[in-house]
C-alpha positions as protocol buffer text, in pm:
chain_id: "A"
residue {
  index: 1
  type: MET
  ca { x: -898 y: -1572 z: -442 }
}
residue {
  index: 2
  type: SER
  ca { x: -1106 y: -1280 z: -318 }
}
residue {
  index: 3
  type: PHE
  ca { x: -1057 y: -934 z: -177 }
}
residue {
  index: 4
  type: THR
  ca { x: -1043 y: -994 z: 197 }
}
residue {
  index: 5
  type: PRO
  ca { x: -1042 y: -709 z: 450 }
}
residue {
  index: 6
  type: ASP
  ca { x: -671 y: -780 z: 515 }
}
residue {
  index: 7
  type: LEU
  ca { x: -587 y: -758 z: 145 }
}
residue {
  index: 8
  type: ILE
  ca { x: -784 y: -436 z: 107 }
}
residue {
  index: 9
  type: ALA
  ca { x: -597 y: -286 z: 404 }
}
residue {
  index: 10
  type: GLU
  ca { x: -265 y: -381 z: 240 }
}
residue {
  index: 11
  type: LEU
  ca { x: -377 y: -216 z: -84 }
}
residue {
  index: 12
  type: GLU
  ca { x: -470 y: 96 z: 114 }
}
residue {
  index: 13
  type: VAL
  ca { x: -119 y: 111 z: 259 }
}
residue {
  index: 14
  type: LEU
  ca { x: 38 y: 63 z: -85 }
}
residue {
  index: 15
  type: ALA
  ca { x: -178 y: 348 z: -215 }
}
residue {
  index: 16
  type: LEU
  ca { x: -19 y: 584 z: 40 }
}
residue {
  index: 17
  type: PHE
  ca { x: 322 y: 573 z: -125 }
}
residue {
  index: 18
  type: ASN
  ca { x: 424 y: 859 z: -353 }
}
residue {
  index: 19
  type: LEU
  ca { x: 539 y: 691 z: -672 }
}
residue {
  index: 20
  type: ASP
  ca { x: 685 y: 1013 z: -812 }
}
residue {
  index: 21
  type: THR
  ca { x: 991 y: 972 z: -591 }
}
residue {
  index: 22
  type: HIS
  ca { x: 1175 y: 677 z: -443 }
}
residue {
  index: 23
  type: GLN
  ca { x: 1323 y: 903 z: -175 }
}
residue {
  index: 24
  type: GLU
  ca { x: 996 y: 932 z: 17 }
}
residue {
  index: 25
  type: GLY
  ca { x: 866 y: 661 z: 247 }
}
residue {
  index: 26
  type: ILE
  ca { x: 570 y: 643 z: 481 }
}
residue {
  index: 27
  type: LYS
  ca { x: 520 y: 586 z: 852 }
}
residue {
  index: 28
  type: VAL
  ca { x: 209 y: 419 z: 989 }
}
residue {
  index: 29
  type: HIS
  ca { x: 182 y: 574 z: 1333 }
}
residue {
  index: 30
  type: SER
  ca { x: 74 y: 389 z: 1645 }
}
residue {
  index: 31
  type: ASN
  ca { x: -252 y: 587 z: 1653 }
}
residue {
  index: 32
  type: ALA
  ca { x: -353 y: 458 z: 1306 }
}
residue {
  index: 33
  type: SER
  ca { x: -628 y: 198 z: 1280 }
}
residue {
  index: 34
  type: ALA
  ca { x: -534 y: -150 z: 1392 }
}
residue {
  index: 35
  type: SER
  ca { x: -604 y: -281 z: 1042 }
}
residue {
  index: 36
  type: LEU
  ca { x: -355 y: -39 z: 881 }
}
residue {
  index: 37
  type: ILE
  ca { x: -89 y: -115 z: 1142 }
}
residue {
  index: 38
  type: ALA
  ca { x: -132 y: -487 z: 1081 }
}
residue {
  index: 39
  type: ALA
  ca { x: -132 y: -434 z: 704 }
}
residue {
  index: 40
  type: ALA
  ca { x: 197 y: -244 z: 723 }
}
residue {
  index: 41
  type: GLN
  ca { x: 348 y: -531 z: 921 }
}
residue {
  index: 42
  type: ARG
  ca { x: 224 y: -788 z: 669 }
}
residue {
  index: 43
  type: LEU
  ca { x: 370 y: -588 z: 380 }
}
residue {
  index: 44
  type: HIS
  ca { x: 704 y: -588 z: 561 }
}
residue {
  index: 45
  type: ASP
  ca { x: 675 y: -962 z: 626 }
}
residue {
  index: 46
  type: LYS
  ca { x: 618 y: -1009 z: 252 }
}
residue {
  index: 47
  type: GLN
  ca { x: 934 y: -802 z: 186 }
}
residue {
  index: 48
  type: LEU
  ca { x: 743 y: -524 z: 10 }
}
residue {
  index: 49
  type: THR
  ca { x: 857 y: -254 z: 255 }
}
residue {
  index: 50
  type: THR
  ca { x: 1176 y: -190 z: 448 }
}
residue {
  index: 51
  type: GLN
  ca { x: 1019 y: -137 z: 792 }
}
residue {
  index: 52
  type: PRO
  ca { x: 728 y: -296 z: 984 }
}
residue {
  index: 53
  type: ASP
  ca { x: 563 y: 47 z: 1013 }
}
residue {
  index: 54
  type: GLY
  ca { x: 613 y: 146 z: 651 }
}
residue {
  index: 55
  type: GLY
  ca { x: 953 y: 276 z: 555 }
}
residue {
  index: 56
  type: TYR
  ca { x: 1042 y: 259 z: 189 }
}
residue {
  index: 57
  type: LEU
  ca { x: 925 y: 30 z: -85 }
}
residue {
  index: 58
  type: THR
  ca { x: 1149 y: -255 z: -192 }
}
residue {
  index: 59
  type: SER
  ca { x: 1180 y: -330 z: -562 }
}
residue {
  index: 60
  type: LEU
  ca { x: 896 y: -582 z: -534 }
}
residue {
  index: 61
  type: GLY
  ca { x: 699 y: -335 z: -322 }
}
residue {
  index: 62
  type: LEU
  ca { x: 737 y: -69 z: -590 }
}
residue {
  index: 63
  type: ASP
  ca { x: 590 y: -306 z: -846 }
}
residue {
  index: 64
  type: ALA
  ca { x: 301 y: -387 z: -612 }
}
residue {
  index: 65
  type: ALA
  ca { x: 233 y: -20 z: -531 }
}
residue {
  index: 66
  type: GLU
  ca { x: 236 y: 73 z: -899 }
}
residue {
  index: 67
  type: HIS
  ca { x: -16 y: -199 z: -980 }
}
residue {
  index: 68
  type: ALA
  ca { x: -234 y: -112 z: -680 }
}
residue {
  index: 69
  type: GLN
  ca { x: -242 y: 255 z: -770 }
}
residue {
  index: 70
  type: GLN
  ca { x: -310 y: 178 z: -1136 }
}
residue {
  index: 71
  type: LEU
  ca { x: -600 y: -44 z: -1033 }
}
residue {
  index: 72
  type: LEU
  ca { x: -743 y: 236 z: -820 }
}
residue {
  index: 73
  type: THR
  ca { x: -716 y: 474 z: -1114 }
}
residue {
  index: 74
  type: ILE
  ca { x: -887 y: 230 z: -1349 }
}
residue {
  index: 75
  type: LEU
  ca { x: -1171 y: 150 z: -1108 }
}
residue {
  index: 76
  type: ASP
  ca { x: -1223 y: 511 z: -1002 }
}
residue {
  index: 77
  type: VAL
  ca { x: -1313 y: 630 z: -1352 }
}
residue {
  index: 78
  type: THR
  ca { x: -1635 y: 826 z: -1337 }
}
residue {
  index: 79
  type: GLU
  ca { x: -1875 y: 735 z: -1611 }
}
residue {
  index: 80
  type: THR
  ca { x: -2009 y: 1023 z: -1816 }
}
residue {
  index: 81
  type: ALA
  ca { x: -2354 y: 989 z: -1961 }
}
C-alpha cells in the first residue's frame, strides 16, 4: 500500500475537522478543488462522514481523523540542531 493522491486528499479532508468538539462539522464547497470534493465523497462512501460534502464525523471517522491528525503532528516535528 502506498500514499496515492486520492488517499492524501482524504487525509487532507480529515485534517480539516476540529477534534476539540464533536458539535462542529465541515462543508466542502462546490468551488473547492475537484480532488477535495471527490475525497469528501469517498469519505462519505466509506461511512467516515455523515454527508457527501463533509458534515460530521461518524465514530469510525473520528478515529480516522484522530490518527490522521496525530500522524501530521508526528511528521511535522521540526528538527533542532
